[in-house]
N, C-alpha and C positions, 0 to 999 in steps of 0.2 A: 641715165646711162653714165657709168663711172669707169675711169680707167683703172686697170688692174697691173700690178707689178709682180713679176716672178722673183722670188727671193730664195737664196739658199741659206737656211739657218741651221748650223750644226749638222750639215750634211743631208738635211731633208729639204725638199723644194716645196715651197708654199705659194699660192696665189693671193696677193694682198691688194686691197684698195689702195689707191695712190695716196689718199689722205691718211690711211692707217700706216702705210709704209713710212711716210714723212714723220708721223708721231713716234713710230718705233725707231727710226734711224736717229731721231733727236734724242730719244731716251738712252740709246746705247752710246751716243756721243758724249752725253753728260756723264755717264758712268765712266766712260773711258777717260774723260777729263779729270774726274775726281781721283782716279787711280793712276794717272800717268806718271806720277813721281814715285811710286811705290814698287817694291819687288813683288813678282808674282802677278802682275797685271794681266798677262796673257792667259794664265791659267784661270784667274777669276772671271774674266771675260768669256772664256770657253765654257765654263760651267754655267754661267748665267744664261748664255745662248742655248745651251743644252736644255736647261729648265724652261726657257721660253718656247723652244720647239716642242717639248713634251706637253705644255699647256695648250699650244695651238692645235696639236694632234687631237686633244680631247674635244676641241670645238668643231672639228671637221666631221661632217656626216654626209651620207649620200645625198641629202637634200640641200646641203650648205657646203660648198667647196671653196669659198673665198673668205679670207680673214678680214674683218671689218674693223672700223675704228673703235666700236664698242668692245670688240674682242681684245684689242691692244690695251684699252683703258682697264679692262678687268685684269689683264696680266700685270700692268703697272701698279694697280692697287694691291695685288697680292704680293708682289715683290718689293714694292715701296720705292719711294723716290730716292735718288742718291744723296739728297741733302738730309735724309731722315736718320742717317748714322754719322757718328763722329769720326771725321777722317784721321784725326790725331790720336784717337784711342789706341793704345798699345795692346797687341795681342796678349792673352793671358799666357802665363808661363806654366800653367798646368798642363799635364798631359791629356791625351784625348779622353781618358776615362774620367778625368776631373772637370770637363768642360761643362758649363751651365750657362744658358741664355735665358732672358726674361720671357721671350715669347715662346709659348709652348703650343703644340697641336697634337693631334692623334697620332700614336706611333704606328709604324708598320713593321712587319717582321721581315728582316733581311739576315743573310749571313754576313758577319763582320769580317772583312779581309784584313783589318788592322789588328785584330785580337784573335789570332787562330793558332792552333797546333796542327790541325788537319784541314778543315774546310770552313772554319769560322761559325759553325753552328752554335757552339756554347757561347761565344761572344755575342752573336745576334740575339739568342734567348736572354742572356744577361742584360743586354741593352733594352729589350722589350719589356721584361719584367722588373727592371730596375734592381737587378741582383748582381753580385760579383760573379763573373764567369766561372770562378773556382768552384762555387757550390753547384753550378750546372754540370761541370765536368765530374765532380764527385758523385752527383746523382746518376750519371751515365755509368759510372764504375759500379755503383750499388746495383743498378738495374742489370748489369751485365753478369755479376757473380751471384746475385740473389734471385733475380727473376728470369735472367737468360736472354732478354730481348733488347739489352742496351745497343749492341752493334747494329741490329736490324733497325731500331728506331732512329739511330744516328744516320744510317744510310738512307732511309726514307726522307728524313728532314733535309739531308744533303741534296737530295734530288728535287724535293718539292719546294723548298725555300730559295728564293732568288738571292744572288750575291749583290751586295751594295757596291756598285761600281763607280757611280757618280757622287759628287759632293751632295747633290740634292737628296739622293737616296740615303746617304750617310746621316743627313740631318733628319730625315723622316724616321730613320731607325732609332734615333735618340729622342724622337718627339719634339724636335725643334722646328720652328716655322721656317719654310723655305723662302726666304727673301734675300735681297742682295747683301744686307748687313750680315746675316749669319753665314752665307756663302763665303763672303770675304773673310770673316773671322776664322771659319774653318780652314780655308786654304792657307791662310797666314800662319795658323798654328801648325799645319802640316809642314809648311816650309821650315818653320822654326824647329820642328822635331827633326827634319832632315839635317839641318845645319848642326844641331846638337849631336846627332848620331855620327856625322862626319867628324866632328871635333873629337868625339869619344873613340871613334875608330883610329883616328890619327894618333891619339895619345896611347892607345893600346898597342899599336903597331910599333911606336918608339920603345915602349916598355918591353915588347916581345923580343926585339933585337938585343936588348941588354941582358935578357935572361934566357938566351936560346938553349944553352946547353942544359940548363936546369929543367926547362919545359920539355926538352927531349925525353929526359928520364921520366918526368911525370906523364908525358904522353904515352910511353911504352906501358907504364903501370895502369893508365886509363884505358888502353886498349885491352889489357887483360881483363880489367874489371868489366868493361863493356861487353866483352866476349861472354864472360860468366853470366851477366844479366841477361844477354841475349838467349843463352841456353835456358836460364830459368824462365824467361818470358815464353820461349818456344814451347816448353813443357806445359805451362799454364794454358796456353792457347790450344795446345793439342788435346789436353783433357777436356777443356771447355767445348771444343768443336765436336769431339767424340760424344760427349754427353748430350749436346744438342742434337747431333745426328740420330742418336738412339731414341731420343724423345720424339723426334719427328717421324722416324720410321715405325715406332710402336704405336703412335697416335693414328697413323694412316693404315697400317697393315695388320695390327695385332689386337688392339683393345676395342671392346665395346664401350659405348658412352653411358656412364652411370652417374647420377647425382642423387645423393640422399639428403633430405632436409637437415638431418642432425649433424652430419660430418662433411657435407659439401661435395665437391667434385672428387670422385674416386678414380674414375678413368675417363679418358678424353679420346674419342674417336672422330677424327675430322670427316671421313665420309658419312658416318651416321648423322653428325650434326648438319651437314650439308643437305642430306636427303630430307630433312625436316622442311627445308626452305625451297629446295629446287624441285622442278616438276617431274623429271625422269632420271633414272640411273645414269644416262649419258652425261647429262649436265653436271650431275654430282661427281662423276669421274673426271670430267674436264676441269671442274673447279678444284678437285683434289690435286690433279697434276699441276695446275697453275700455282697452287699454294706450295707444293713440293719444290717447284723451280724457284719461286720467290724466296723461300726460306733456305733451300738447300744450296743454292749458288753462293750466297754469302758464307755459309758454313764451309763450302768447298775452298773459298779463298782464305778463310781463316786457317784451314788445314795447310794450304800452300805457304802462308806466311809463317806458320809454325815450323814447317820443314826448312824454309830458308833461314830461320833464326837458329835452329838446331845444328844445321850443317854449314852455316855461314855461306850460303849460296848467293851469288850475284846475278843469276840468270833472269832475263826478262821474258815475259809470256804475252807479247803483244797480241799475236794471233789468237791465243787461248782466251785472252781478255775480251777480244771482240766477239768470239763465239759465245762465251758465257753471258755477255751483255745482251746479245741477241736472244738467247734462251731465256734470260731473266725477263726482258721485255715481252717476250712471247707468253710467259707465265702470267704477267700482268694482264695481257690481252684475254688469255683463257678465262681468268678469273672475272674480268669485267663482262665478257660475253655471257658467261654462265649466270653472273649476278643479274644482268639486265633480262635474261630469260626468266629467272626466278621472280624478278619484280612484276612481270606480267600477271602472275598468280594473284595480284592484290589490286588489279585494275577495277574490279567490280565489287560492290558491297551490297549486302542484304541483311535485314534485320526482321525478326519476328517477335511478337509479343504473346504472352499467355496470361490470362487472368486466373490467379489461384483463389479458390474458395476458402474464406476464413470463417470458422465457426464463431458465432457472436460470443463475446467475452463480457461477462458481468462485472468483473473486477475493474477498478479504476487504474490498475497497474498492468502494464503489458511487459512480460520479461523476454529478452533476447539472448541467445546463446548459440554456440556452434557445436557441431557433431563431433564430440570428443572421441567416439569410437572410430570414426573415419580418420581423425587426426592421429590416433594411436596406430592404426593399421598402416597408415602411409608414413609413420615415423616423422611427423611434422614438428616434433619438439627438439630443441637443442639440448646440450648437456645440462643446462640449468633449469630444464623443464619449461622454458618459454616457447611459444610458437615461433617457428623458423621464418625468415624473410625470404626464403626461395620462392619464386614464382613460376618456374618450370622445372619439372622433375622427371627423371627416368628411374623407374623402380625395377632393378635387376634386368636392365636392358630393354624394358618395355616402356614406351612413351606413356607418361601419365598426365598429371594435371598441368594445365596451362596457366593457371593463376587463380586468385581468389576473386569471387564476385564483388561488385561494386553495390553497396546498399545505400539508397537514399530515402530518408524518412521525411515525409511531407504531411502537412495538416490537411484535414478534409472537414467539410461542413456535415458530412453524413454522420449517422449515429454508430455505424459499425466500421470495423477495420476491413480494408481491402488491400490486395497486393497483386502487382503485375511483374512478371518476369521477362525480360527482354534479352534475347540472344542475338548475337551479331557475328558475321564472318565475311571474309572476302574470297574471291576466286577469279579464275581466268575469264569466266563468262558469268552471266547472271544466274544461269541454271546451276553452275558449279558453286556459286556463292550460296544459293538456296540449299544445295545438297550439304555443304559444309555446315551451314547454320542448323539444319535439321538434325545433324549427327551429334550436336552438343547435348550432353546429358547432365542435368542438374536437378537436385532434389532438395526439398525442405519439408518440414513436418510441424504440426501443431499438437501441443499437449495442453489443453485447457487454455490458460493465459500465457503459456510459454511457446515461443516460436523458435524452433531449432533449424539453423541454417548449415548446410554442408560447407565446409571450408574450401572445397575444391570442386571444379567441374571437369568433365571428361569429354573426350571425343575420340573418333577412330584414328588409330596410328597412321593408317594409309593416307588419310587426308593431309598429313603434315600440319605445320603451323601456318595458318591463314588468317591471323588477326582475330581468332576467336575470343569472344568477350561475353560476360553475363552481367547485366544490370537488373537490379531489384528495386522497384518502387513500392514503399510501404506507406499506405495512407492511414493516418491515425486521427481519430476524433480529438478536438482540442481539449476536451475535459479529461482525457486519459494521460497517464504518465508512462513514458517508455524507460525501462530500467535495463542496464546491460552491464556485463563484467568489464573491467578495464582492458583486459587482453582481447576481448571481442572488438572493442573500439579501435585498438591499436592494429590488429591484424586483418580485420574484415573490410577495410576500406569503407568505413561508415561516414556518412555526412547526413546532416539533418537541418531542417529549417529552424530559424530561431524562434518561431512561434510554437514549436513542439516542446512539450515539457519532457525533459530528459534527466535521468539520474545515472551516474556511473558509480559502481560499487566494486 
């Protein structure tokens, strides 16, 4: 039986064994002693205690509610002893962007509050991918004006990615090991930055009083320039928001969904795409409404921002902001609910196999090719005459092929060629999965030593996409050679065993 001590560490209450508490108290006292003569001691100790509290929380479970001596030893090993770093080492004069420490660890994605124009998303991505945030911001601009989803992507990352609020999180964001040495260095550099900024501010303040009248004239000219830039930005945002709104409205209410292999996506209809995956029209309409809210509300606020810039309005829309936020979150809820309902259609899987009779082939060579007539009928070639990479196609509004079959060539000890076609699909129940599997239609034919495979398989449009797949197993005697065109190998998902003799022409 051991005594336990209740301790408050960084605002969180823990139950700690008495010997573990003494070890932790001694550890913090030694750190405090090493930092007692330095500036920023309180901030460093506060961050170290916050990190210790985070690590203790990871060790607490439903079956283990008391911090033990071994837990404290693990924390000390990860953070390091105070003697392991040089007290006399001067902090680097580099800015935060230029910091580098020897000990590295796996990076975590955070929003960077120290390098931000809006929310720190670009700064956090730059730290994570070791890129200058300028390039990240430039990419968002390109996505905005070329693809149109830059603002939506930024808003999603703003919501999903957490902000680096503590020194430990800032170190993890840069991939630096969270120990007392790096925490101390980071805080001292931040304190030095604050001192330098105060000196710079003081100098600029003195200079501003010396040239007050001149700056007043410059300020008036700057205000006029800012007003002109605001009007230009408002016009750009207005055009962009209107274009986005028209695209969303047309994709929901006007256009059918059409993909051609040769020219790609010609028309995009959100409801028709959703109907392929979701079980009933109700869920398709619910998901459509959710998507409209998720995309439409940011577009609405872009409109509002454009109007404010154009007419130099300073009005605040706090109540409207709350209402639109609730609607936006409701849209996410609708989409998630419909998505979970659609996922139920994939809970059961069924596969069936059919053995195809292959006429005995006397030749030592077996030729493989695909049905070019079907490829021409479905316009499967691109503008250079090659087979397209599209795996799902709608032909003039009708749901068509779901993909190319997978062909696996295997050796056999038999004297004759044999072939098995395996079809697979999923469904809400086993009976539904069986029904979807039986609806798959795939054909192949033999012309003496030539085996011709259809490049596509089909199923009933009313079934929707339920993971339908076709696998073909071709068993070839070891003394025979399989010959295939290069485009057949590239586009028909062909694999073969190494012991099978193959030639590609």
